[in-house]
Structure formats: structure tokens, C-alpha cells
C-alpha positions as CSV (number, residue, x, y, z in Angstrom):
1,M,-0.7,19.6,-11.3
2,T,1.4,16.5,-10.6
3,V,-1.5,14.3,-9.4
4,S,-4.2,12.3,-11.1
5,G,-7.3,11.0,-9.4
6,V,-8.1,7.3,-9.6
7,I,-11.5,5.9,-8.4
8,L,-11.8,2.2,-8.1
9,A,-15.4,1.3,-8.9
10,G,-15.1,-2.2,-10.3
11,G,-16.1,-4.3,-7.2
12,R,-18.9,-6.8,-7.1
13,N,-20.7,-5.0,-4.3
14,S,-21.6,-8.4,-2.8
15,R,-21.8,-7.1,0.8
16,M,-24.2,-4.3,-0.4
17,N,-26.5,-6.9,-1.9
18,G,-25.4,-6.0,-5.4
19,V,-26.1,-2.3,-5.1
20,N,-23.4,-0.2,-6.8
21,K,-21.8,1.6,-3.8
22,A,-20.5,4.4,-6.1
23,L,-24.1,5.5,-6.7
24,L,-25.2,5.6,-3.1
25,R,-26.4,9.1,-2.2
26,F,-25.0,11.2,0.6
27,Q,-25.6,14.9,1.2
28,G,-27.5,15.3,-2.1
29,E,-24.9,13.6,-4.4
30,A,-23.8,10.1,-5.3
31,F,-20.6,9.1,-3.6
32,I,-18.7,9.1,-6.9
33,E,-20.0,12.6,-7.7
34,Q,-18.6,14.0,-4.5
35,Q,-15.3,12.2,-5.1
36,V,-14.9,13.6,-8.6
37,R,-15.9,17.1,-7.4
38,K,-13.3,17.1,-4.7
39,M,-10.6,15.5,-6.8
40,R,-10.9,18.2,-9.4
41,T,-9.4,20.7,-6.9
42,L,-6.2,18.8,-6.8
43,C,-5.9,16.5,-9.8
44,A,-5.0,17.1,-13.4
45,S,-7.2,14.3,-14.6
46,I,-9.5,11.6,-13.2
47,V,-9.7,7.9,-14.1
48,V,-12.6,5.8,-13.1
49,V,-11.9,2.0,-13.1
50,T,-15.2,0.2,-13.9
51,P,-16.4,-2.6,-16.1
52,D,-19.5,-0.6,-17.1
53,P,-19.0,3.1,-17.8
54,A,-22.6,3.4,-19.0
55,M,-23.7,3.4,-15.3
56,Y,-22.2,6.9,-15.0
57,T,-23.6,8.4,-18.3
58,G,-25.0,11.8,-17.6
59,L,-23.6,11.8,-14.0
60,L,-19.9,12.4,-14.5
61,A,-18.2,14.6,-17.1
62,N,-14.5,14.9,-18.2
63,V,-13.3,11.7,-16.6
64,Q,-11.6,8.8,-18.3
65,Y,-12.9,5.3,-18.0
66,V,-10.8,2.1,-18.0
67,S,-11.6,-1.6,-17.4
68,D,-9.4,-4.2,-15.7
69,I,-6.9,-6.0,-17.9
70,Y,-6.9,-8.7,-15.3
71,P,-10.5,-9.0,-14.1
72,G,-11.2,-10.9,-10.9
73,C,-7.9,-9.9,-9.2
74,G,-9.3,-7.3,-6.8
75,P,-8.2,-3.8,-6.2
76,L,-4.6,-4.6,-7.4
77,S,-5.9,-5.1,-10.9
78,G,-7.7,-1.7,-10.7
79,L,-4.4,0.0,-9.8
80,H,-2.8,-1.8,-12.8
81,A,-5.5,-0.7,-15.2
82,A,-5.4,2.9,-14.1
83,F,-1.6,3.2,-13.8
84,R,-1.2,2.1,-17.4
85,I,-2.7,5.4,-18.5
86,V,-1.9,7.8,-15.7
87,Q,0.6,10.4,-17.0
88,T,1.3,12.3,-13.7
89,E,4.0,11.6,-11.2
90,F,1.5,10.8,-8.4
91,A,-1.9,9.2,-8.3
92,W,-4.5,9.8,-5.5
93,V,-6.3,6.4,-5.3
94,V,-9.7,6.0,-3.5
95,G,-12.3,3.3,-3.4
96,C,-15.7,4.3,-4.6
97,D,-17.2,3.5,-1.3
98,Y,-15.5,6.3,0.7
99,P,-18.0,9.1,1.1
100,A,-15.7,11.6,2.8
101,I,-12.5,11.7,0.9
102,S,-10.1,14.5,1.9
103,V,-8.2,16.8,-0.4
104,Q,-6.2,18.1,2.5
105,A,-5.1,14.6,3.4
106,A,-4.2,13.7,-0.2
107,E,-2.1,16.8,-0.6
108,W,-0.3,16.2,2.7
109,M,0.5,12.6,1.7
110,R,1.7,13.8,-1.7
111,R,4.1,16.2,-0.1
112,R,5.3,13.5,2.2
113,A,5.8,11.2,-0.8
114,Q,7.8,13.8,-2.7
115,E,9.9,14.8,0.3
116,G,10.8,11.3,1.3
117,D,10.9,9.8,-2.2
118,Y,8.3,7.2,-1.3
119,D,6.5,4.9,-3.8
120,A,3.4,5.0,-1.7
121,V,2.1,7.0,1.3
122,L,-1.0,5.9,3.2
123,P,-2.8,6.3,6.5
124,N,-2.3,3.7,9.3
125,A,-5.7,4.1,11.0
126,E,-8.3,2.0,12.7
127,G,-5.8,-0.9,13.0
128,S,-5.0,-1.3,9.3
129,H,-3.2,0.1,6.3
130,Q,-5.7,2.3,4.5
131,M,-4.6,1.6,0.9
132,L,-7.7,2.9,-0.8
133,H,-7.2,6.5,0.2
134,A,-3.6,6.8,-0.6
135,I,-0.9,8.4,-2.8
136,Y,1.1,6.3,-5.2
137,R,3.7,6.7,-7.9
138,P,2.2,4.9,-10.9
139,R,5.3,4.7,-13.2
140,R,7.4,3.1,-10.4
141,L,4.7,0.7,-9.3
142,L,3.2,-0.5,-12.5
143,P,6.0,-3.0,-13.3
144,V,5.8,-4.3,-9.7
145,I,2.0,-4.6,-9.8
146,T,2.1,-6.4,-13.2
147,E,4.7,-8.9,-11.9
148,R,2.6,-9.6,-8.8
149,I,-0.6,-10.1,-10.7
150,Q,1.0,-12.4,-13.2
151,A,2.5,-14.4,-10.4
152,G,-0.9,-14.9,-8.9
153,R,-0.2,-12.6,-5.9
154,H,-3.4,-10.5,-5.9
155,R,-3.5,-9.3,-2.3
156,L,-3.4,-5.5,-2.3
157,S,-1.5,-5.2,1.0
158,G,1.1,-7.5,-0.5
159,L,2.2,-4.6,-2.7
160,L,3.8,-3.0,0.3
161,E,6.3,-5.9,0.4
162,S,7.7,-4.7,-3.0
163,C,7.9,-0.9,-2.6
164,R,9.2,1.9,-0.5
165,W,6.2,3.2,1.4
166,L,5.3,5.4,4.4
167,G,2.4,4.7,6.8
168,I,1.2,7.8,8.7
169,A,0.0,7.0,12.2
170,E,-3.2,8.3,13.7
171,E,-1.3,10.6,16.1
172,E,0.4,12.3,13.2
173,W,-2.9,13.1,11.6
174,T,-4.1,14.6,14.8
175,R,-1.0,16.8,15.1
176,A,-1.5,17.9,11.5
177,D,-5.1,18.8,12.4
178,I,-6.5,16.6,9.6
179,P,-9.7,14.6,10.7
180,L,-9.5,10.9,10.0
181,N,-13.1,10.5,8.9
182,F,-11.9,10.2,5.3
183,V,-10.7,6.6,6.0
184,R,-14.3,5.4,6.7
185,D,-15.8,3.3,3.9
186,V,-19.3,2.0,3.5
187,D,-19.5,-1.8,2.7
188,T,-22.9,-2.9,4.0
189,P,-26.5,-1.6,4.1
190,G,-26.1,-1.2,7.9
191,Q,-23.0,1.0,7.5
192,Y,-24.8,3.1,4.9
193,E,-27.9,3.5,7.2
194,A,-25.6,4.5,10.1
195,L,-23.9,7.1,7.9
196,L,-27.3,8.6,6.9
197,N,-28.5,8.6,10.5
198,E,-25.3,10.5,11.7
199,C,-25.7,13.0,8.9
200,S,-29.4,13.6,9.9
201,Q,-28.5,14.0,13.5
202,A,-25.7,16.5,12.7
203,S,-28.1,18.5,10.5
204,A,-30.7,18.6,13.3
205,W,-28.0,19.7,15.7
206,K,-26.9,22.5,13.4
207,E,-30.5,23.7,12.9
208,E,-31.1,23.7,16.6
209,S,-27.9,25.6,17.3
210,S,-28.8,28.1,14.6
211,R,-32.3,28.6,16.1
212,V,-30.8,29.1,19.6
213,R,-28.3,31.7,18.3
214,S,-31.1,33.6,16.5
215,E,-33.3,33.7,19.6
216,T,-30.5,34.9,21.8
217,Q,-29.7,37.7,19.4
218,I,-33.3,39.0,19.5
């Protein structure tokens, strides 16, 4: 495998009132459990960037933990910490607050990165560059990231100024038949409640559909 998984779980969770978003539960698992399970189907190894690995004791197995070398510099410092130890050509980077990450999307972006020799490939969706569900080339980008952090340029999107990247528009995802729900993150209690409500409604619809099919077959 030429891809490593990287989960950024070092945020302050201020908009979630201090609750660790990685441990929010969805469909019977913590967000980060689902992410690790899905990443294992594509990735040779998985790195979790966190200041406190003890939070995941007994929850995650066979992952590598690393802490920011430059704390307080946002997601860019998370990329820096992970890319220092990633050994593969590509890294699939996700934020810990994305409950529906997509292996299909990651593999498609990896192929696009390889074919076009890009340093980064990411979705352009919902009006922004979705840099926390994207494919990167760690070895190429680490020097650039280090330089930007040391210069006090911590904005994650600023990295795109210093590399060769591809943004994949929404219509391309549609043509590729890859649903874009994977770009949805959960930042607030309200967004988490909405996610759970939608899941509950979907489950109820499936149960009702199953009941109707059973009755019509009798």
C-alpha cells in the first residue's frame, strides 16, 4: 500500500463546548473508530495526531500517536507532526470530526494525484476547499509546511499557495458516482444532533420499507 492514514484529533473542541469530537458516537461507534476501521482497507499505517493518546486507550489498536511539534498552530501543525513520520508516498488526511469518510473518494483522489503528479488533491465542495478529507504527498510538502509554520503563516488553506494541487469540483464527483456526504463535518452540538436525527429517520424509513416489502410478499 502506498497510502498512510492521518487523523487530526488535536483541536480544542471549543465549538463543541469542550467535548472531544473524535469520541462522539455515530451508528454504534465513536467517529474515530469508524475512521480507523475504514482507513485500514486502504492504508498501510494510521497516524493519530493528538496531545493526549490516553483518551483512546482501549479504543484503538495498531495506530501510531504523535503530538504537535508546533502546538497552537492549527491543522497545519498537525500535518507537520504526521508528515515527519509517514513513510508512504501518499497520506489520506481527515479531521476527526468527519463521521462519513469515504475510502472510494480517497482512492480516487490518490489516483488523480499519481496520474497528474500533484502534491495535493482535494474536493472543492460546499463553496470551499475541503482540505481535511484530502490526499497529500508528505515528503514533498513537509519542507514547505515547516517553512510556513516557522514564518508564522499558519493558515491551512495557505499551503495551496506553495504546492501543485488539484481541486475536484462537485460535478466531477457526481459524474464519478461518489456521494459527497464525506465532506460533512460536525463542529457544534446542533450539527451533531442533526446528524443523529437524520440517521434515526433513515433507520425508521428502512424499517418501514422492509415491513412493507414483507407484507406484499405474503
